[in-house]
All heavy atoms as an XYZ file, in Angstrom:
901
protein
N       0.784     -1.265      0.054
C      -0.073     -0.021     -0.010
C       0.886      1.228      0.011
O       0.523      2.253     -0.603
C      -0.925     -0.136      1.249
C      -2.052      0.978      1.180
S      -3.144      0.432     -0.076
C      -4.494      1.323      0.336
N       1.968      1.137      0.714
C       2.896      2.307      0.689
C       3.434      2.673     -0.641
O       3.621      3.800     -0.998
C       4.074      2.002      1.746
C       4.820      3.170      2.133
O       4.435      4.245      1.888
N       5.974      2.906      2.736
N       3.694      1.611     -1.454
C       4.156      1.814     -2.777
C       3.136      2.614     -3.655
O       3.490      3.375     -4.459
C       4.567      0.538     -3.393
C       5.783     -0.066     -2.835
C       6.160     -1.465     -3.542
O       5.538     -1.828     -4.591
O       7.014     -2.207     -2.933
N       1.839      2.151     -3.514
C       0.870      2.929     -4.279
C       0.732      4.327     -3.940
O       0.660      5.139     -4.896
C      -0.549      2.256     -4.006
C      -0.589      0.787     -4.606
C      -2.043      0.245     -4.355
O      -3.026      1.075     -4.212
O      -2.086     -0.979     -4.264
N       0.811      4.690     -2.760
C       0.848      6.120     -2.307
C       2.014      6.854     -2.899
O       1.935      7.972     -3.375
C       0.817      6.264     -0.804
C      -0.553      5.880     -0.165
O      -1.539      5.853     -0.895
N      -0.491      5.359      1.110
N       3.169      6.253     -2.879
C       4.326      6.793     -3.389
C       4.233      7.067     -4.929
O       4.503      8.191     -5.356
C       5.528      5.967     -3.184
C       6.815      6.382     -3.822
C       7.570      7.468     -3.236
C       7.277      5.818     -5.032
C       8.685      8.010     -3.948
C       8.460      6.196     -5.630
C       9.064      7.271     -4.962
O      10.286      7.799     -5.669
N       3.647      6.083     -5.606
C       3.387      6.259     -7.062
C       2.398      7.352     -7.379
O       2.536      8.149     -8.259
C       3.000      4.939     -7.730
C       4.052      3.846     -7.761
C       3.538      2.580     -8.279
C       5.289      4.369     -8.770
N       1.322      7.443     -6.640
C       0.340      8.406     -6.812
C       0.851      9.862     -6.614
O       0.565     10.804     -7.267
C      -0.862      8.259     -5.841
C      -1.722      7.158     -6.369
C      -3.058      6.970     -5.574
N      -3.664      5.717     -6.015
C      -4.505      5.100     -5.179
N      -4.716      5.384     -3.942
N      -5.076      4.010     -5.654
N       1.643      9.951     -5.566
C       2.301     11.356     -5.273
C       3.211     11.735     -6.311
O       3.362     12.810     -6.742
C       2.954     11.302     -3.927
C       2.115     11.198     -2.707
C       2.864     10.995     -1.462
O       4.114     11.105     -1.537
O       2.320     10.872     -0.409
N       3.967     10.754     -6.795
C       5.036     10.978     -7.757
C       4.443     11.260     -9.124
O       4.881     12.160     -9.902
C       5.952      9.780     -7.837
C       7.064      9.899     -8.702
C       8.216     10.063     -7.878
N       9.457      9.855     -8.688
C      10.470     10.720     -8.721
N      10.475     11.580     -7.787
N      11.441     10.530     -9.468
N       3.405     10.516     -9.675
C       2.941     10.556    -10.890
C       1.688     11.464    -11.025
O       1.351     11.848    -12.114
C       2.549      9.157    -11.522
C       3.769      8.270    -11.617
S       4.842      8.892    -12.879
C       5.965      7.692    -13.034
N       0.991     11.642     -9.998
C      -0.178     12.392     -9.921
C      -1.286     11.616    -10.709
O      -1.081     10.662    -11.360
C      -0.064     13.797    -10.377
O       0.110     13.884    -11.792
N      -2.449     12.210    -10.785
C      -3.616     11.494    -11.367
C      -3.744     12.060    -12.863
O      -4.764     11.600    -13.517
C      -4.896     11.696    -10.577
C      -4.868     10.979     -9.281
C      -6.134     11.030     -8.573
C      -6.018     10.288     -7.354
N      -7.314     10.225     -6.726
N      -2.980     12.865    -13.312
C      -3.131     13.504    -14.602
C      -2.549     12.379    -15.612
O      -1.519     11.821    -15.437
C      -2.318     14.730    -14.662
C      -2.467     15.460    -15.997
C      -1.712     16.733    -16.045
C      -1.807     17.362    -17.375
N      -0.955     18.520    -17.492
N      -3.325     12.261    -16.715
C      -2.905     11.318    -17.730
C      -1.874     12.003    -18.605
O      -2.106     12.988    -19.227
C      -4.196     10.971    -18.555
C      -3.942      9.829    -19.608
O      -2.773      9.361    -19.698
N      -4.877      9.408    -20.264
N      -0.685     11.364    -18.728
C       0.396     11.971    -19.495
C       0.231     11.940    -20.986
O       0.762     12.571    -21.712
C       1.642     11.202    -19.036
C       1.111      9.868    -18.616
C      -0.285     10.108    -18.112
N      -0.703     11.038    -21.433
C      -1.021     10.880    -22.894
C      -2.157     11.668    -23.335
O      -3.204     11.562    -22.724
C      -1.198      9.350    -23.257
C      -0.020      8.543    -22.802
C      -0.122      7.689    -21.663
C       1.159      8.540    -23.522
C       0.943      6.961    -21.250
C       2.256      7.776    -23.085
C       2.165      6.956    -22.017
N      -2.065     12.482    -24.350
C      -3.151     13.303    -24.764
C      -3.276     13.213    -26.259
O      -2.265     13.081    -26.953
C      -2.996     14.707    -24.244
C      -2.935     14.806    -22.815
C      -3.393     16.208    -22.304
O      -3.763     17.014    -23.159
N      -3.462     16.381    -20.993
N      -4.638     13.401    -26.735
C      -4.896     13.385    -28.138
C      -5.249     14.753    -28.570
O      -5.951     15.500    -27.758
C      -6.038     12.333    -28.410
C      -6.387     12.426    -29.798
C      -5.661     11.042    -27.878
N      -4.797     15.256    -29.654
C      -5.165     16.592    -30.091
C      -6.756     16.793    -30.253
O      -7.389     15.722    -30.509
C      -4.575     16.769    -31.421
C      -3.509     15.681    -31.623
C      -3.920     14.627    -30.620
N      -7.262     17.978    -30.028
C      -8.641     18.198    -30.043
C      -9.179     17.853    -31.479
O      -8.570     18.243    -32.469
C      -9.001     19.714    -29.803
C      -8.813     20.070    -28.352
C      -9.883     19.417    -27.572
O     -11.051     19.291    -27.973
O      -9.594     18.956    -26.332
N     -10.336     17.214    -31.659
C     -10.955     16.866    -32.857
C     -10.274     15.761    -33.717
O     -10.591     15.627    -34.827
N      -9.362     14.960    -33.019
C      -8.574     14.057    -33.806
C      -9.473     12.889    -34.195
O      -9.421     12.411    -35.372
C      -7.462     13.493    -32.978
C      -6.616     12.414    -33.583
C      -5.722     12.822    -34.509
C      -6.703     11.006    -33.253
C      -4.949     11.841    -35.123
C      -6.050     10.079    -33.885
C      -5.125     10.532    -34.838
O      -4.387      9.580    -35.439
N     -10.394     12.344    -33.394
C     -11.236     11.254    -33.691
C     -12.500     11.609    -34.585
O     -13.129     10.800    -35.114
C     -11.637     10.490    -32.519
C     -10.493      9.736    -31.896
C      -9.951     10.164    -30.696
C     -10.020      8.545    -32.521
C      -8.889      9.364    -30.177
C      -8.930      7.855    -31.990
C      -8.400      8.229    -30.763
N     -12.711     12.920    -34.700
C     -13.947     13.317    -35.501
C     -13.613     13.102    -36.980
O     -14.574     12.706    -37.703
C     -14.260     14.872    -35.223
C     -14.677     15.121    -33.856
C     -14.852     16.613    -33.561
O     -14.641     17.399    -34.560
O     -15.124     16.983    -32.447
N     -12.474     13.340    -37.484
C     -12.106     13.125    -38.889
C     -11.329     11.887    -39.134
O     -10.715     11.742    -40.205
C     -11.312     14.325    -39.411
C     -12.173     15.590    -39.393
O     -13.381     15.451    -39.444
O     -11.578     16.634    -39.257
N     -11.094     11.080    -38.117
C     -10.195      9.902    -38.148
C     -10.621      8.957    -39.277
O      -9.716      8.541    -40.054
C     -10.208      9.198    -36.806
C      -9.234      8.027    -36.838
C      -7.849      8.259    -36.679
C      -9.702      6.766    -36.765
C      -6.984      7.246    -36.693
C      -8.754      5.684    -36.750
C      -7.461      5.964    -36.638
N     -11.907      8.561    -39.374
C     -12.318      7.592    -40.398
C     -12.125      8.152    -41.829
O     -11.655      7.438    -42.704
C     -13.807      7.198    -40.087
N     -12.445      9.456    -42.010
C     -12.208      9.917    -43.396
C     -10.763     10.045    -43.758
O     -10.426      9.827    -44.867
C     -12.892     11.348    -43.448
O     -12.393     12.198    -42.464
C     -14.428     11.164    -43.366
N      -9.923     10.343    -42.785
C      -8.484     10.438    -43.079
C      -7.867      8.984    -43.444
O      -7.139      8.904    -44.353
C      -7.758     11.024    -41.841
C      -7.967     12.472    -41.626
C      -7.326     12.991    -40.286
O      -6.658     12.174    -39.639
N      -7.435     14.294    -40.088
N      -8.327      8.058    -42.655
C      -7.842      6.713    -42.855
C      -8.265      6.221    -44.320
O      -7.481      5.646    -45.065
C      -8.230      5.682    -41.801
C      -8.008      4.229    -42.222
C      -7.590      6.060    -40.593
N      -9.555      6.435    -44.598
C     -10.009      6.062    -45.940
C      -9.377      6.850    -47.103
O      -9.202      6.282    -48.140
C     -11.638      6.253    -45.927
C     -12.327      5.358    -45.064
S     -12.051      3.632    -45.282
C     -12.898      3.328    -46.691
N      -9.000      8.050    -46.895
C      -8.343      8.866    -47.921
C      -6.905      8.302    -48.052
O      -6.359      8.436    -49.244
C      -8.303     10.295    -47.466
N      -6.293      7.722    -47.053
C      -4.900      7.244    -47.142
C      -4.860      5.840    -47.764
O      -3.728      5.423    -48.171
C      -4.210      7.242    -45.845
C      -3.919      8.669    -45.361
O      -3.764      9.629    -46.176
N      -3.840      8.790    -44.077
N      -5.945      5.087    -47.801
C      -5.990      3.714    -48.345
C      -5.880      3.810    -49.837
O      -6.426      4.634    -50.471
C      -7.234      2.990    -47.976
C      -7.337      2.629    -46.496
C      -8.672      2.007    -46.175
C      -6.262      1.666    -46.129
N      -5.265      2.787    -50.438
C      -5.160      2.729    -51.917
C      -6.543      2.354    -52.473
O      -7.304      1.645    -51.808
C      -4.104      1.658    -52.261
C      -4.082      0.882    -51.022
C      -4.339      1.754    -49.832
N      -6.770      2.720    -53.680
C      -8.083      2.354    -54.374
C      -8.210      0.879    -54.460
O      -7.227      0.188    -54.929
C      -8.230      3.074    -55.631
N      -9.349      0.291    -54.143
C      -9.556     -1.194    -54.177
C      -9.954     -1.498    -55.684
O     -10.804     -0.867    -56.230
C     -10.542     -1.554    -53.217
C     -10.709     -3.114    -53.265
C     -11.886     -3.738    -52.480
N     -12.185     -2.944    -51.264
C     -13.187     -3.326    -50.458
N     -13.935     -4.422    -50.908
N     -13.512     -2.709    -49.404
N      -9.324     -2.534    -56.238
C      -9.715     -2.973    -57.506
C     -11.011     -3.798    -57.536
O     -11.215     -4.548    -56.562
C      -8.557     -3.880    -58.188
C      -7.323     -3.115    -58.367
C      -6.277     -3.869    -58.990
O      -6.546     -4.962    -59.521
O      -5.131     -3.532    -58.955
N     -11.827     -3.679    -58.517
C     -13.066     -4.488    -58.626
C     -12.719     -5.866    -58.805
O     -11.921     -6.196    -59.832
C     -13.922     -3.942    -59.637
C     -14.609     -2.695    -59.348
C     -15.743     -2.954    -58.378
O     -16.239     -4.053    -58.174
N     -16.244     -1.878    -57.723
N     -13.107     -6.871    -58.048
C     -12.948     -8.243    -58.286
C     -13.951     -8.718    -59.216
O     -15.121     -8.384    -59.150
C     -12.980     -9.014    -57.022
C     -11.877     -8.824    -56.026
C     -11.893     -9.641    -54.797
C     -10.737     -9.479    -54.010
N     -10.765    -10.385    -52.812
N     -13.545     -9.745    -59.993
C     -14.549    -10.232    -61.013
C     -15.326    -11.341    -60.222
O     -14.869    -12.199    -59.662
C     -13.767    -10.980    -62.116
C     -14.547    -11.366    -63.251
S     -13.457    -12.100    -64.430
C     -14.624    -12.131    -65.809
N     -16.721    -11.091    -60.307
C     -17.589    -11.977    -59.534
C     -17.985    -13.118    -60.449
O     -18.128    -12.869    -61.678
C     -18.823    -11.225    -59.051
O     -19.499    -10.643    -60.149
C     -18.425    -10.104    -57.993
N     -18.280    -14.350    -59.874
C     -18.615    -15.424    -60.667
C     -19.986    -15.837    -60.256
O     -20.344    -15.946    -59.077
C     -17.636    -16.679    -60.455
C     -18.100    -17.859    -61.106
C     -16.271    -16.272    -60.789
N     -20.852    -16.031    -61.219
C     -22.203    -16.512    -60.882
C     -22.263    -18.035    -60.754
O     -22.099    -18.709    -61.732
C     -23.143    -16.105    -62.102
C     -24.553    -16.281    -61.746
O     -24.885    -16.876    -60.689
N     -25.500    -16.038    -62.672
N     -22.336    -18.485    -59.540
C     -22.294    -19.931    -59.252
C     -23.411    -20.679    -59.773
O     -23.336    -21.869    -60.089
C     -22.153    -20.147    -57.769
C     -20.766    -19.710    -57.227
N     -19.629    -20.338    -57.489
C     -20.493    -18.550    -56.471
C     -18.597    -19.679    -56.941
N     -19.087    -18.630    -56.279
N     -24.615    -20.026    -59.933
C     -25.763    -20.669    -60.358
C     -25.613    -21.007    -61.856
O     -26.104    -21.995    -62.357
C     -26.984    -19.790    -60.168
C     -27.466    -19.738    -58.768
C     -28.757    -18.963    -58.658
N     -29.048    -18.782    -57.364
C     -29.994    -19.501    -56.649
N     -30.622    -20.442    -57.347
N     -30.233    -19.213    -55.395
N     -24.854    -20.199    -62.615
C     -24.682    -20.488    -64.015
C     -23.686    -21.556    -64.197
O     -23.726    -22.311    -65.203
C     -24.148    -19.109    -64.745
N     -22.697    -21.720    -63.201
C     -21.706    -22.726    -63.341
C     -22.148    -24.117    -62.877
O     -21.561    -25.199    -63.084
C     -20.483    -22.348    -62.564
C     -19.633    -21.332    -63.231
C     -18.410    -21.050    -62.348
C     -19.097    -21.660    -64.600
N     -23.159    -24.162    -62.173
C     -23.736    -25.435    -61.463
C     -23.999    -26.529    -62.444
O     -23.451    -27.562    -62.195
C     -24.929    -25.060    -60.634
C     -25.291    -26.276    -59.725
C     -26.346    -25.916    -58.865
N     -25.843    -24.979    -57.835
C     -26.625    -24.206    -57.060
N     -27.919    -24.349    -57.070
N     -26.070    -23.414    -56.170
N     -24.650    -26.319    -63.613
C     -24.895    -27.466    -64.549
C     -23.585    -27.937    -65.174
O     -23.357    -29.087    -65.428
C     -25.753    -26.718    -65.666
C     -26.316    -25.547    -65.065
C     -25.436    -25.146    -64.039
N     -22.644    -26.945    -65.370
C     -21.351    -27.478    -65.887
C     -20.562    -28.257    -64.923
O     -19.829    -29.225    -65.188
C     -20.505    -26.214    -66.341
C     -21.081    -25.579    -67.496
C     -21.770    -24.408    -67.634
C     -21.022    -26.073    -68.916
N     -22.107    -24.083    -68.867
C     -21.704    -25.066    -69.692
C     -20.462    -27.171    -69.429
C     -21.786    -25.232    -71.078
C     -20.568    -27.265    -70.830
C     -21.264    -26.391    -71.629
N     -20.679    -27.867    -63.605
C     -20.046    -28.645    -62.546
C     -20.597    -30.100    -62.444
O     -19.885    -31.112    -62.307
C     -20.061    -27.939    -61.266
C     -19.147    -26.754    -61.235
S     -18.954    -25.939    -59.575
C     -20.641    -25.772    -58.978
N     -21.974    -30.146    -62.521
C     -22.631    -31.504    -62.552
C     -22.217    -32.308    -63.766
O     -21.976    -33.563    -63.552
C     -24.133    -31.327    -62.465
C     -24.632    -30.797    -61.146
C     -25.621    -29.865    -61.124
C     -24.186    -31.325    -59.969
C     -26.165    -29.412    -59.916
C     -24.633    -30.914    -58.764
C     -25.632    -29.989    -58.708
O     -26.062    -29.482    -57.470
N     -22.167    -31.673    -64.899
C     -21.714    -32.453    -66.047
C     -20.317    -32.974    -65.988
O     -19.973    -34.107    -66.364
C     -21.976    -31.578    -67.345
N     -19.358    -32.178    -65.410
C     -18.008    -32.553    -65.247
C     -17.927    -33.743    -64.250
O     -17.107    -34.616    -64.419
C     -17.195    -31.355    -64.811
N     -18.719    -33.605    -63.199
C     -18.703    -34.668    -62.180
C     -19.204    -35.973    -62.721
O     -18.596    -37.030    -62.529
C     -19.566    -34.298    -60.972
N     -20.222    -35.893    -63.584
C     -20.792    -37.137    -64.174
C     -19.869    -37.656    -65.212
O     -19.612    -38.980    -65.254
C     -22.146    -36.824    -64.880
S     -23.497    -36.420    -63.745
N     -19.185    -36.856    -65.946
C     -18.083    -37.314    -66.910
C     -16.927    -38.011    -66.148
O     -16.473    -39.031    -66.584
C     -17.654    -36.178    -67.744
C     -16.604    -36.526    -68.868
C     -17.235    -37.406    -69.864
C     -16.057    -35.262    -69.522
N     -16.539    -37.401    -65.066
C     -15.479    -37.915    -64.269
C     -15.833    -39.314    -63.680
O     -15.010    -40.325    -63.814
C     -15.107    -37.113    -63.133
C     -13.903    -37.409    -62.288
C     -12.661    -37.347    -63.116
C     -13.800    -36.521    -61.124
N     -17.092    -39.522    -63.254
C     -17.542    -40.774    -62.787
C     -17.593    -41.857    -63.754
O     -17.167    -42.863    -63.697
C     -18.918    -40.630    -61.991
C     -19.529    -41.968    -61.725
C     -18.715    -39.849    -60.695
N     -18.124    -41.366    -65.046
C     -18.151    -42.349    -66.114
C     -16.778    -42.857    -66.627
O     -16.576    -43.972    -66.869
C     -18.896    -41.637    -67.279
N     -15.823    -41.863    -66.595
C     -14.440    -42.213    -67.035
C     -13.821    -43.194    -66.057
O     -13.191    -44.203    -66.333
C     -13.607    -41.047    -67.192
C     -12.230    -41.352    -67.348
C     -14.044    -40.182    -68.519
N     -14.099    -42.928    -64.792
C     -13.588    -43.787    -63.719
C     -14.148    -45.180    -63.824
O     -13.409    -46.181    -63.711
C     -13.873    -43.183    -62.336
C     -13.438    -44.036    -61.171
C     -12.101    -44.204    -60.844
C     -14.414    -44.808    -60.464
C     -11.767    -44.957    -59.812
C     -14.013    -45.624    -59.384
C     -12.657    -45.773    -59.106
N     -15.485    -45.268    -64.096
C     -16.138    -46.554    -64.111
C     -15.687    -47.325    -65.354
O     -15.378    -48.531    -65.309
C     -17.752    -46.370    -64.184
S     -18.429    -45.814    -62.701
N     -15.401    -46.694    -66.501
C     -14.980    -47.435    -67.697
C     -13.590    -47.850    -67.467
O     -13.267    -48.953    -67.812
C     -15.072    -46.492    -68.960
C     -14.242    -47.023    -70.095
C     -16.480    -46.269    -69.323
N     -12.701    -47.026    -66.863
C     -11.279    -47.440    -66.578
C     -11.245    -48.570    -65.619
O     -10.486    -49.481    -65.764
C     -10.546    -46.259    -66.000
N     -12.117    -48.541    -64.618
C     -12.187    -49.691    -63.719
C     -12.614    -50.964    -64.304
O     -12.058    -52.041    -64.047
C     -13.130    -49.321    -62.519
C     -13.140    -50.409    -61.398
C     -12.066    -50.549    -60.515
C     -14.254    -51.165    -61.300
C     -12.181    -51.563    -59.642
C     -14.390    -52.124    -60.288
C     -13.276    -52.285    -59.424
N     -13.649    -50.927    -65.134
C     -14.154    -52.055    -65.899
C     -13.055    -52.633    -66.789
O     -12.873    -53.934    -66.728
C     -15.332    -51.739    -66.805
C     -15.865    -52.875    -67.610
C     -16.515    -53.908    -67.082
C     -15.573    -52.874    -68.978
C     -16.992    -54.880    -67.802
C     -16.017    -53.915    -69.739
C     -16.704    -54.974    -69.237
O     -17.110    -56.003    -69.987
N     -12.413    -51.859    -67.601
C     -11.347    -52.383    -68.379
C     -10.097    -52.815    -67.699
O      -9.401    -53.653    -68.191
C     -10.998    -51.376    -69.560
C     -12.018    -51.272    -70.580
C     -12.706    -50.222    -70.842
C     -12.204    -52.425    -71.435
C     -13.673    -50.151    -71.852
C     -13.259    -52.330    -72.431
C     -13.950    -51.219    -72.585
N      -9.819    -52.310    -66.544
C      -8.708    -52.815    -65.693
C      -9.063    -54.172    -65.156
O      -8.106    -55.005    -64.898
C      -8.335    -51.854    -64.640
O      -9.340    -51.865    -63.654
N     -10.310    -54.541    -64.945
C     -10.685    -55.815    -64.409
C     -10.725    -56.893    -65.451
O     -10.480    -58.025    -65.222
C     -12.066    -55.770    -63.672
C     -12.098    -54.714    -62.481
C     -11.300    -55.110    -61.423
N     -12.169    -56.069    -60.632
C     -11.821    -56.729    -59.590
N     -10.666    -56.468    -59.093
N     -12.590    -57.550    -58.954
N     -11.277    -56.502    -66.692
C     -11.322    -57.514    -67.803
C     -10.069    -57.486    -68.553
O      -9.642    -56.492    -69.170
C     -12.556    -56.999    -68.729
C     -12.590    -57.977    -69.985
C     -13.833    -57.064    -67.992
N      -9.406    -58.617    -68.536
C      -8.131    -58.700    -69.281
C      -8.300    -59.698    -70.512
O      -8.746    -60.791    -70.264
C      -7.076    -59.237    -68.372
C      -6.671    -58.336    -67.197
C      -5.671    -58.936    -66.298
O      -5.315    -60.064    -66.508
N      -5.326    -58.121    -65.301
N      -8.102    -59.185    -71.631
C      -8.138    -60.063    -72.829
C      -7.171    -61.202    -72.757
O      -6.116    -61.082    -72.120
C      -7.895    -59.131    -73.950
C      -7.090    -58.061    -73.490
C      -7.530    -57.853    -71.985
N      -7.445    -62.265    -73.405
C      -6.601    -63.389    -73.451
C      -5.316    -63.098    -74.243
O      -5.480    -62.684    -75.330
C      -7.290    -64.623    -74.038
C      -6.486    -65.964    -73.851
C      -7.316    -67.075    -74.349
O      -8.476    -67.189    -74.062
O      -6.611    -67.960    -74.982
N      -4.230    -63.128    -73.598
C      -3.027    -62.823    -74.261
C      -2.514    -63.921    -75.200
O      -2.874    -65.149    -74.935
C      -1.931    -62.481    -73.233
O      -1.653    -63.612    -72.479
N      -1.722    -63.676    -76.188
C      -1.193    -64.621    -77.058
C      -0.347    -65.754    -76.411
O      -0.458    -66.954    -76.603
C      -0.328    -64.011    -78.066
C      -0.827    -62.583    -77.949
C      -1.256    -62.343    -76.654
N       0.260    -65.315    -75.211
C       1.086    -66.339    -74.481
C       0.211    -67.328    -73.781
O       0.472    -68.526    -73.683
C       1.913    -65.600    -73.413
C       2.989    -64.676    -73.953
C       2.443    -63.269    -74.196
O       1.385    -62.824    -73.601
O       3.063    -62.586    -75.038
N      -1.054    -66.888    -73.308
C      -1.934    -67.850    -72.730
C      -2.499    -68.898    -73.736
O      -2.573    -70.052    -73.445
C      -3.074    -67.075    -72.049
C      -2.628    -66.220    -70.857
S      -1.963    -67.102    -69.563
C      -3.425    -67.881    -68.924
N      -2.798    -68.415    -74.938
C      -3.292    -69.333    -75.951
C      -2.123    -70.295    -76.386
O      -2.375    -71.499    -76.666
C      -3.852    -68.608    -77.135
O      -2.842    -67.814    -77.753
N      -0.928    -69.786    -76.440
C       0.144    -70.627    -76.807
C       0.427    -71.739    -75.693
O       0.688    -72.854    -76.036
C       1.506    -69.815    -76.825
C       1.524    -68.850    -78.040
C       2.154    -69.621    -79.253
O       2.959    -70.553    -79.068
N       2.082    -69.094    -80.426
N       0.252    -71.363    -74.451
C       0.328    -72.283    -73.315
C      -0.712    -73.371    -73.398
O      -0.432    -74.535    -73.233
C       0.383    -71.585    -71.958
C       0.651    -72.557    -70.796
S       0.430    -71.681    -69.317
C       1.408    -70.233    -69.384
N      -1.923    -72.955    -73.710
C      -3.021    -73.972    -73.881
C      -2.744    -74.951    -74.990
O      -2.889    -76.081    -74.922
C      -4.385    -73.255    -74.033
N      -2.212    -74.425    -76.081
C      -1.905    -75.333    -77.349
C      -0.780    -76.235    -76.876
O      -0.743    -77.420    -77.137
C      -1.514    -74.478    -78.471
C      -0.925    -75.290    -79.603
C      -2.771    -73.690    -79.015
N       0.262    -75.754    -76.190
C       1.455    -76.563    -75.901
C       1.009    -77.552    -74.828
O       1.497    -78.778    -74.886
C       2.580    -75.694    -75.406
O       2.191    -75.034    -74.178
N       0.122    -77.194    -73.846
C      -0.349    -78.258    -72.874
C      -1.096    -79.335    -73.557
O      -0.952    -80.480    -73.275
C      -1.141    -77.552    -71.774
C      -0.398    -76.769    -70.802
C      -1.216    -76.075    -69.788
O      -2.482    -76.541    -69.615
O      -0.793    -75.306    -69.059
N      -1.978    -78.932    -74.472
C      -2.784    -79.983    -75.157
C      -1.798    -80.831    -76.074
O      -1.985    -82.074    -76.193
C      -3.891    -79.406    -75.957
O      -3.285    -78.631    -77.134
N      -0.883    -80.236    -76.622
C       0.108    -81.046    -77.524
C       0.872    -82.005    -76.635
O       1.179    -83.044    -76.956
C       1.017    -80.022    -78.227
C       2.090    -80.707    -78.913
C       1.871    -81.361    -80.241
C       3.434    -80.771    -78.474
C       2.846    -81.934    -80.870
C       4.467    -81.322    -79.204
C       4.072    -82.021    -80.357
O       5.107    -82.576    -81.053
N       1.292    -81.452    -75.343
C       2.063    -82.301    -74.573
C       1.271    -83.468    -74.105
O       1.686    -84.601    -73.989
C       2.567    -81.565    -73.301
C       3.715    -80.546    -73.724
S       5.113    -81.325    -74.392
C       5.755    -82.193    -72.963
N      -0.007    -83.316    -73.825
C      -0.922    -84.484    -73.385
C      -1.015    -85.375    -74.523
O      -0.901    -86.687    -74.278
C      -2.266    -83.843    -73.006
C      -2.260    -83.167    -71.670
O      -1.282    -83.349    -70.907
O      -3.110    -82.421    -71.426
N      -1.212    -84.993    -75.732
C      -1.346    -85.914    -76.840
C      -0.088    -86.672    -77.150
O      -0.058    -87.852    -77.408
C      -1.817    -85.131    -78.077
C      -3.248    -84.659    -78.101
C      -3.601    -83.833    -79.281
O      -2.901    -83.909    -80.269
O      -4.634    -83.089    -79.236
N       1.068    -85.936    -76.967
C       2.365    -86.614    -77.298
C       2.592    -87.591    -76.239
O       3.076    -88.648    -76.483
C       3.427    -85.508    -77.271
N       2.265    -87.344    -74.939
C       2.486    -88.244    -73.882
C       1.572    -89.497    -74.093
O       1.964    -90.699    -73.789
C       2.201    -87.652    -72.499
N       0.340    -89.271    -74.473
C      -0.538    -90.445    -74.786
C      -0.104    -91.230    -75.971
O      -0.104    -92.475    -75.967
C      -2.010    -89.923    -75.119
C      -2.663    -89.462    -73.871
O      -2.269    -89.769    -72.786
O      -3.754    -88.649    -74.052
N       0.447    -90.602    -77.008
C       1.010    -91.275    -78.162
C       2.178    -92.143    -77.806
O       2.389    -93.309    -78.208
C       1.283    -90.306    -79.251
C       1.855    -91.083    -80.473
C       0.946    -91.713    -81.368
C       3.182    -90.978    -80.790
C       1.412    -92.253    -82.467
C       3.665    -91.611    -82.015
C       2.796    -92.264    -82.808
O       3.284    -92.822    -83.961
N       3.093    -91.615    -76.952
C       4.323    -92.335    -76.605
C       4.057    -93.188    -75.459
O       5.013    -93.915    -75.077
C       5.398    -91.300    -76.233
N       2.817    -93.192    -74.857
C       2.485    -94.037    -73.683
C       3.471    -93.905    -72.609
O       4.056    -94.776    -71.899
C       2.492    -95.523    -74.089
C       1.424    -95.913    -74.985
S       1.399    -97.593    -75.147
C       0.240    -97.828    -76.513
N       3.787    -92.561    -72.240
C       4.648    -92.191    -71.156
C       3.741    -91.832    -69.943
O       2.902    -90.936    -70.133
C       5.608    -91.107    -71.523
C       6.435    -91.442    -72.631
C       6.400    -90.603    -70.287
C       7.338    -90.281    -73.222
N       3.980    -92.436    -68.881
C       3.125    -91.951    -67.620
C       3.937    -90.929    -66.808
O       5.004    -90.512    -67.279
C       2.796    -93.142    -66.806
C       4.018    -93.886    -66.242
O       5.142    -93.568    -66.642
O       3.855    -94.758    -65.306
N       3.311    -90.427    -65.763
C       3.912    -89.359    -65.034
C       5.286    -89.635    -64.322
O       6.158    -88.853    -64.297
C       2.926    -88.924    -63.931
C       1.779    -88.113    -64.505
O       1.751    -87.711    -65.580
N       0.723    -88.077    -63.698
N       5.383    -90.867    -63.844
C       6.697    -91.312    -63.250
C       7.857    -91.195    -64.299
O       8.901    -90.783    -63.966
C       6.596    -92.734    -62.675
O       6.191    -93.613    -63.652
C       5.625    -92.736    -61.535
N       7.546    -91.700    -65.549
C       8.618    -91.533    -66.622
C       8.974    -90.072    -66.913
O      10.151    -89.800    -67.080
C       8.027    -92.249    -67.890
C       8.061    -93.790    -67.701
O       8.693    -94.290    -66.746
O       7.268    -94.309    -68.458
N       7.907    -89.173    -66.888
C       8.214    -87.832    -67.210
C       8.995    -87.176    -65.997
O       9.932    -86.474    -66.315
C       6.840    -87.035    -67.293
C       6.165    -87.533    -68.630
C       7.089    -85.522    -67.368
C       4.663    -86.928    -68.796
N       8.652    -87.519    -64.798
C       9.376    -86.957    -63.601
C      10.870    -87.461    -63.714
O      11.801    -86.794    -63.451
C       8.743    -87.408    -62.407
C       7.431    -86.811    -62.124
C       6.392    -87.545    -61.480
C       7.104    -85.522    -62.502
C       5.112    -87.009    -61.239
C       5.837    -84.985    -62.264
C       4.871    -85.717    -61.704
O       3.687    -85.149    -61.463
N      10.991    -88.764    -64.058
C      12.363    -89.243    -64.174
C      13.185    -88.590    -65.337
O      14.337    -88.240    -65.124
C      12.328    -90.846    -64.493
N      12.526    -88.328    -66.465
C      13.296    -87.571    -67.506
C      13.639    -86.123    -67.041
O      14.648    -85.703    -67.315
C      12.401    -87.506    -68.780
C      12.419    -88.854    -69.510
C      11.172    -89.347    -69.967
C      13.505    -89.606    -69.811
C      11.014    -90.498    -70.654
C      13.437    -90.781    -70.435
C      12.208    -91.278    -70.911
O      12.132    -92.474    -71.594
N      12.707    -85.541    -66.372
C      12.983    -84.183    -65.877
C      14.030    -84.152    -64.798
O      14.821    -83.165    -64.716
C      11.705    -83.466    -65.418
C      10.602    -83.164    -66.461
C       9.381    -82.659    -65.888
C      11.210    -82.166    -67.386
N      14.103    -85.116    -64.043
C      15.086    -85.238    -62.923
C      16.427    -85.430    -63.463
O      17.419    -84.982    -62.916
C      14.681    -86.251    -61.954
N      16.486    -86.175    -64.664
C      17.888    -86.394    -65.147
C      18.419    -85.198    -65.807
O      19.615    -84.989    -65.865
C      17.755    -87.534    -66.289
C      17.439    -88.916    -65.698
C      17.259    -89.968    -66.791
O      17.400    -89.630    -67.941
O      16.990    -91.110    -66.405
N      17.614    -84.342    -66.384
C      18.052    -83.165    -67.156
C      18.108    -82.035    -66.088
O      18.752    -81.242    -65.893
C      17.209    -82.758    -68.192
C      17.212    -83.762    -69.251
O      18.176    -84.549    -69.526
N      16.151    -84.000    -69.990
């Protein structure tokens, strides 16, 4: 409490900060006069763009579905058809030569 009394005596109750008379009366107009001119922004009519956005979204979904479908369906490659022909050929050749599985395993083990 003693410190508070000391500060009051020393500083007094007078506010050391003062504003000139009429400063805040023209303050808003002065600030607005000092600001740079604002450029007009181009406004976009979102209602006019809405059908185009829906069309783009539908097109995107359609492209995604087609890509997904074709990634799942794989055409038969030539290698697969060659393998089927070679397997059927090997079966016929084994039947013609009368070689059973044990003989085939023995031939493969030797080589």
